[in-house]
C-alpha positions in Angstrom: -7.6 18.3 -4.9 -9.6 15.1 -4.8 -9.3 12.7 -1.9 -7.9 9.2 -2.2 -11.4 7.8 -1.9 -12.7 10.0 -4.7 -9.7 9.1 -6.9 -10.3 5.4 -6.4 -14.0 5.7 -7.0 -13.5 7.7 -10.2 -11.0 5.2 -11.4 -13.5 2.3 -11.0 -16.1 4.3 -12.9 -13.6 5.2 -15.6 -12.5 1.6 -16.1 -16.0 0.2 -16.1 -16.9 2.9 -18.7 -14.0 1.9 -20.9 -14.0 -1.9 -20.6 -17.1 -4.0 -20.2 -14.9 -6.9 -18.9 -14.5 -5.1 -15.6 -16.8 -6.4 -12.9 -16.8 -5.5 -9.2 -17.9 -7.9 -6.5 -17.9 -8.0 -2.7 -20.0 -7.7 0.5 -22.5 -4.8 0.9 -21.2 -2.9 -2.1 -24.5 -2.1 -3.7 -26.1 1.4 -3.5 -27.2 3.2 -1.4 -24.7 1.7 1.1 -21.9 1.6 -1.5 -19.4 -0.4 0.6 -18.1 -0.1 4.2 -15.7 2.7 3.1 -17.8 4.0 0.1 -15.2 3.3 -2.6 -17.8 1.5 -4.6 -20.6 4.1 -4.1 -22.5 4.8 -7.4 -21.1 1.8 -9.3 -24.2 -0.4 -8.9 -26.5 2.4 -9.9 -24.6 2.9 -13.2 -23.7 -0.7 -13.9 -26.3 -2.9 -12.1 -25.4 -6.0 -14.0 -21.7 -5.7 -13.3 -21.6 -5.0 -9.6 -22.3 -8.1 -7.7 -23.1 -8.3 -4.0 -21.9 -11.5 -2.4 -22.5 -13.7 0.6 -20.2 -13.3 3.6 -17.5 -15.7 2.3 -14.2 -14.1 1.3 -12.9 -17.4 0.0 -16.0 -17.6 -2.3 -15.6 -14.0 -3.4 -12.0 -14.6 -4.6 -12.8 -18.1 -5.9 -15.6 -16.6 -8.1 -13.2 -13.8 -9.2 -10.6 -16.3 -10.2 -13.1 -18.1 -12.4 -14.3 -14.9 -13.9 -10.7 -13.8 -14.7 -9.9 -17.2 -16.3 -12.9 -16.7 -18.6 -11.6 -13.4 -19.9 -13.1 -10.9 -17.4 -11.2 -8.5 -15.2 -12.9 -8.7 -11.8 -12.2 -6.3 -8.9 -13.0 -8.0 -5.6 -13.4 -6.0 -2.4 -12.5 -7.6 0.9 -14.4 -5.4 3.5 -11.5 -5.4 6.0 -7.9 -6.3 5.3 -7.9 -8.7 8.3 -10.0 -11.1 6.3 -7.4 -11.7 3.7 -6.4 -14.7 5.8 -9.6 -16.3 4.4 -8.5 -15.8 0.8 -5.0 -17.3 1.1 -5.8 -20.6 -0.6 -7.6 -19.0 -3.6 -4.9 -16.3 -4.0 -1.7 -18.1 -3.1 -2.3 -21.6 -4.4 -4.5 -20.8 -7.4 -4.5 -17.2 -8.8 -0.8 -16.6 -8.4 0.3 -20.0 -9.8 -2.0 -20.8 -12.7 0.0 -18.8 -15.2 3.1 -21.0 -14.5 1.2 -24.2 -14.0 -0.5 -24.0 -17.4 2.5 -22.9 -19.4 1.4 -19.2 -19.7 -1.9 -20.3 -21.4 -4.0 -19.2 -18.4 -4.0 -15.7 -16.9 -5.8 -14.6 -13.7 -6.0 -10.8 -13.9 -7.8 -10.1 -10.6 -7.5 -7.2 -8.3 -8.2 -7.7 -4.6 -8.9 -4.3 -3.0 -8.9 -4.1 0.8 -8.6 -1.5 3.6 -5.8 -2.2 6.0 -4.4 -0.6 9.1 -5.4 0.7 12.5 -5.8 4.0 14.4 -9.6 3.9 14.3 -10.2 1.9 17.4 -11.6 -1.2 15.6 -9.7 -3.6 17.7 -7.5 -6.7 17.2 -9.4 -8.3 14.3 -10.2 -5.2 12.2 -7.1 -3.0 12.5 -4.1 -5.1 11.3 -1.7 -4.5 8.5 -1.3 -8.1 7.1 0.1 -7.3 3.7 3.5 -8.8 4.7 1.8 -12.2 4.8 1.5 -12.0 1.0 4.7 -10.4 0.0 7.2 -12.7 -1.7 4.4 -15.0 -3.2 5.6 -15.7 -6.7 3.2 -14.5 -9.3 1.4 -12.0 -7.0 1.9 -8.3 -6.8 1.3 -6.2 -3.7 0.5 -2.5 -4.3 -0.3 0.3 -1.9 -1.5 3.8 -2.9 -0.3 7.0 -1.1 -1.1 10.7 -1.3 1.5 11.3 -4.0 0.9 10.5 -7.7 -2.6 9.3 -8.7 -4.1 6.4 -6.6 -6.8 6.1 -9.2 -4.2 5.6 -12.0 -2.5 3.0 -9.8 -5.8 1.1 -9.5 -6.4 1.3 -13.2 -2.9 -0.1 -13.8 -3.7 -2.9 -11.4 -6.9 -3.7 -13.3 -5.0 -3.8 -16.6 -2.3 -6.0 -15.1 -2.4 -9.6 -16.3 -1.1 -10.8 -12.9 -3.2 -10.9 -9.7 -2.7 -7.8 -7.6 -3.4 -7.3 -3.8 -4.3 -3.6 -3.6 -3.8 -2.3 0.0 -5.6 0.8 1.0 -5.0 2.2 4.5 -8.2 3.3 6.1 -6.9 6.7 7.2 -6.0 7.6 3.6 -9.5 7.6 2.2 -10.3 11.1 3.4 -6.8 12.5 2.7 -6.4 14.9 -0.3 -3.8 14.2 -2.9 -0.6 16.2 -2.6 0.8 18.5 -5.3 4.5 19.1 -5.6 5.6 22.6 -4.5 2.5 23.1 -2.5 1.4 22.7 1.1 3.3 19.9 2.9 5.5 19.3 -0.1 6.8 22.9 -0.4 10.1 22.0 1.3 10.7 18.9 -0.9 11.9 18.2 -4.4 9.9 15.2 -5.8 11.0 12.8 -8.4 9.0 9.8 -9.8 10.8 6.6 -10.8 8.4 5.8 -13.6 7.0 2.4 -14.4 3.6 0.9 -13.8 3.8 1.2 -10.0 6.2 4.1 -9.5 8.4 4.9 -6.5 8.8 8.5 -5.4 12.0 10.1 -4.2 11.7 13.2 -2.0 14.6 15.3 -0.8 15.4 18.8 0.5 16.9 20.8 -2.4 20.5 22.0 -2.2 21.4 19.8 0.9 23.1 16.5 1.2 20.8 13.9 2.8 22.1 12.4 6.1 19.9 9.3 5.9 17.3 7.5 3.7 13.8 6.8 4.9 11.9 4.1 3.1 8.1 3.7 3.6 4.8 3.2 1.9 1.0 4.0 2.2 -0.2 6.0 5.2 3.2 5.7 6.9 4.3 8.4 4.4 2.1 10.9 6.2 3.9 10.2 9.5 7.3 10.1 7.9 6.8 13.4 6.1 5.9 15.1 9.4 8.8 13.5 11.2 11.2 14.6 8.4 10.0 18.2 8.6 10.5 18.1 12.3 14.0 16.8 12.0 14.7 19.6 9.5 13.4 22.4 11.6 14.5 21.2 15.1 17.8 19.4 14.4 18.9 20.5 10.9 18.9 16.9 9.8 18.3 16.4 6.1 16.4 13.3 4.9 15.8 11.6 1.6 12.5 9.7 1.4 11.9 6.7 -0.9 8.2 6.1 -1.1 7.1 2.8 -2.5 3.9 2.0 -4.5 4.8 -1.6 -5.3 5.7 -3.6 -2.2 6.3 -6.9 -3.8 8.1 -7.9 -6.0 10.8 -5.4 -5.1 12.1 -2.7 -7.3 14.9 -1.3 -5.3 17.0 0.7 -7.7 15.9 4.1 -6.3 16.5 2.9 -2.8 20.0 1.7 -3.6 20.9 4.9 -5.4 19.8 6.9 -2.3 21.7 4.6 0.1 24.9 5.1 -2.0 24.6 8.8 -1.0 23.6 8.3 2.7 24.7 4.8 3.9 22.0 5.0 6.5 18.5 3.5 6.2 15.4 3.9 8.3 12.4 1.8 7.3 8.8 2.7 8.5 5.8 0.4 8.3 2.6 -0.3 10.3 2.9 -4.0 10.2 4.5 -5.8 13.1 8.3 -5.5 13.4 9.3 -9.1 13.2 9.8 -10.6 9.7 8.3 -7.6 8.0 8.7 -5.5 4.8 11.3 -3.4 6.5 13.4 -6.4 7.6 13.6 -7.7 4.0 14.3 -4.3 2.7 17.1 -3.9 5.2 18.6 -7.3 4.3 18.5 -6.6 0.6 20.1 -3.1 1.2 22.8 -4.6 3.4 23.7 -7.1 0.7 24.0 -4.3 -1.8 25.6 -1.4 0.0 28.7 -1.8 2.2 28.9 -0.2 5.6 25.2 0.4 6.0 23.6 1.5 9.2 20.0 0.5 9.7 17.0 1.2 12.0 13.5 0.0 11.7 10.2 1.4 13.0 7.1 -0.8 13.0 4.2 -1.9 15.2 5.0 -3.9 18.3 4.6 -7.6 18.0 1.2 -7.5 19.8 -2.5 -7.7 18.8 -3.9 -4.2 18.3 -6.0 -2.9 21.2 -9.4 -1.2 21.1 -8.4 1.4 23.7 -7.0 4.5 22.0 -4.1 4.9 24.3 -3.0 1.3 24.0 -3.5 1.3 20.2 -1.3 4.4 19.9 1.4 2.7 22.0 1.4 -0.4 19.8 1.4 1.4 16.4 4.4 3.4 15.2 4.2 7.1 15.9 5.8 10.3 14.7 7.9 10.3 17.9 9.1 6.7 17.2 10.3 7.8 13.7 12.0 10.9 15.1 13.7 9.0 17.9 15.0 6.3 15.5 16.3 9.0 13.1 18.2 10.7 15.9 19.8 7.4 16.9 20.7 6.7 13.3 22.4 10.1 12.9 24.1 9.9 16.3 22.1 12.8 17.8 
């Protein structure tokens, strides 16, 4: 099976083959370097006029991409590290996300902002954060995160075809992960269902058993969650239903609500900091919808992420954190 990196790279090549309106721009993305994480490798060789290397100015990158999109192109802008999305906030929040409404649907800004997020590589406090929560809830902006289920490349192609601006969040540790196939490897114990739609959710459960709680997560956190769920199954005979999100904002929560009607217990797992995060909003929406809900949240501590491996590990959520929260949720 291809890796997530290969899937995303192939998708970019495929869309550039199919649509000459697709341009890619960002820092150090030209061959032979091909970008900091190599997702753009090979693109400039094949399409030298449509892959644009830029100065070190994230605001300028997205500003130019906005202009290109308003003139009918479909730019894909790479922000080298997700921490630098703070520098694009004005262009993205106050311009790209609002223009469609401000100009009575006569202006569209179909841009994709691709960026690697997350820690666990020792890059320190300004290159290891998960800042996607800062952009969730912005009207007119979609936040999407690929995972090892489904087809990340297809997810990216859907984002490029979307008429709304999309922040496309790629966790660094996922790039080298192979895509999963149902009924094989780590998924052999699960039955997998896809919700459908442009940015689908996935529902995973243990066949022929009633789930005792619902675990909601996205992106790389699914790798930790899946390992924790299998440990809970083998060691404690606790059965879990996982709801795996591709679109983080705006919410599509029907699959989650259906699961919670069965379990009435929710555990959210994310790598962003705990306070005011994706899991907190998910929990609030769920509590408004499902009576008698019990909730636990697992996330990073409200601290900068350290360079030192031991400190970084203590700040970011772990498999043990998920297992411990699940045991408390199920009164074990």
